[in-house]
C-alpha angles and dihedrals in degrees: 000000000000121000112229131173107267096030116136113217142171118239144160125244104244101173141007126211135172090264100044146303135290115227126199110224133192117291088039091281124138137205141185128249105201115221090249090058098052101083141356089241125069112285113207097167124021090213089067089066108026140036129196112266093026116138112232137180111232138181122220105236099170148359116201130209091271090055092250110154120224114204138190128203096184094053090053089059129066111264112253115242115263115245108235119208108231125206092259096051121096130197115270119260102044137081097227093316118135112236122210133163113276094231095056127087120214114266112264116252114228126196124205125027122012117271115239118222114257095229126080114284100223140034091249091056091049090049092050090050091049093048092050091049092046093049090050093051092046093051091049090050092048092051091049091051092050092051092047094050093053090057091054094054121074 
């Protein structure tokens, strides 16, 4: 049986680490399921989702130049539907009260013409601003080095 990217296989969890789980595959091969490929939800601890000896369905998502097999459990499963927040739904924990972080002030309300954002509008503008700032910093650094090197010579 050849292992190809996109193949869906059955395997057994043979080891669990902080960064993922090793899975034994057919033909006595093994692969790694990275922690980010275990579930569609956030995985803080692999042990919360997998146990050693557990049979899992995995998808081959990559094979590197050293023939190491990268696997995914979540891609072998159908993606769960996203829960959309409708206009009538309110956040949990309040009886009609709006919840907002304590360290944030409400956004100011402006009347009149629309306020333009302070930052550059496009990537090109941001790049020009970065280059100008970088050139300025480099010239300051260069001047500091010149002054420092004169002091060293006598």
